[in-house]
C-alpha angles and dihedrals in degrees: 000000000000093000089061095052118120128187115213116200119184135132092217110085095202089054092046091051092046092050092046091052090049096051095038089055089052091054101261126140104232128216116185138201132177098216143010097267094052089043092053089052093050091045093052092050098042106024095208114197093227129040127185115197141176119232100219112058137137124251094016120016127216096264092051091047091049093053090048095050092048090052090055097043120010088193095058113129110221131182118194124213116210143171122230092262091060101049093116091052092047089052088051088054090062089061090055093055107277112147097215145342126229123203119232129268086059119230106216098218093045090052095050094046088051088050093053093047091048092053093043087052091049092050092049090052093051092047094047092050092047089048089049091050090048090051092049092049091050091047089050092049091045091048089050092050091046093050088051092048090047092050090049091048092050090049088049091051090047095051091043092051092044090054090046091051090050089049087053092051091056090060089059117067115239098012102103109159089357093137095049091051096048089044089060096040091049096051091047091049094045091053090051089050090056096249108166114253088238091064096050094083094065089044090051093051093046091050096049092047099036094116098039090115089068086080087080094050115098114249089233086069101031094051099035108135097208134053116300123244123242090258092047089050087055091055093044090051090062094070096090089053091046090048094049089053091049097056110022093087093053106092099212092047099048090098088059092061098089094058094041090050104036106030092113094051115115130217090237094055095252096109130094157284095022106006093237116181132213117322091000085083111080116252095247096060089045091057092042096052092056095051093039091056090046092053090046090055097046101046128068116254133180089253099037144031122233117259126204121279093247091053090050093050090050092052091050089052089050092052094048111126090021109057098001141042104259092217092054089047090056090050091049092051089055090062106103112247087227088064092048090052091047091052091050094048092050091049087073095051117105 
């Protein structure tokens, strides 16, 4: 059997014959070589699991042979035979990968015990490596499956939030598909502004849910066809706070809180609920306020008629540094009008 093959390398014929007899009697199939060079050729062709080699040999000594064997097969089990004068060299051979060394004259039982240990160790190394490879494959498969599940979960979140955003739009007269449009406008603007892709998920969630707080606003106020009274405006202005309370305890929506809470802040500090000014306002709400205004101007509402895209972009540019972050406005104006039109068209698709 291949697993019981042993290569014996020694320049002394008597020693080779003795070792061959010992291993043959123990059930090994013996291969022999009279120096390191010949031994290396035999090893390369036969790949025996166990090799027994002398240290002092002509042409290629035991250390050179050991190094060559280990370069061919790092799992090779090698036992070194040495005389008393070469003990230091034999110890050095252990550092190079030899399993053990046996002092001459060789004690048969000691040699066979060392051989069994060397083969057991070799087998354990192979099994451990195979087990490690198996674990790595399983981890890779599990990671791939997890990534697929995560993508599916994110897609489920996205479609659920989009549906919720659309449902919220139906509660506010004249805002059909508003959340879908500002979602597309916001992502396009954010990319122009250099927002990292990893941050776009929170932005998207916040945009889709920006008006979720209106769930807590009475229909008599939310759907009122005419102007709101001062008291009604006070109630209406509570929807950012209501929205914040609704989502801040949901872990995967925490990143959406800034937009939900601050989407009515203004660059000049005249917004609500906190009257933040300039860069005190988180970037997400600054982006949203621009595209929200753009959508309001370019879509018919009960209280206003839509104006052309170009006119709306000009108005947003005029209001930079007052209502809007001027840098965000510049990023928005770089978004191609064709892309804005495509986003608007797709917002009406089922």
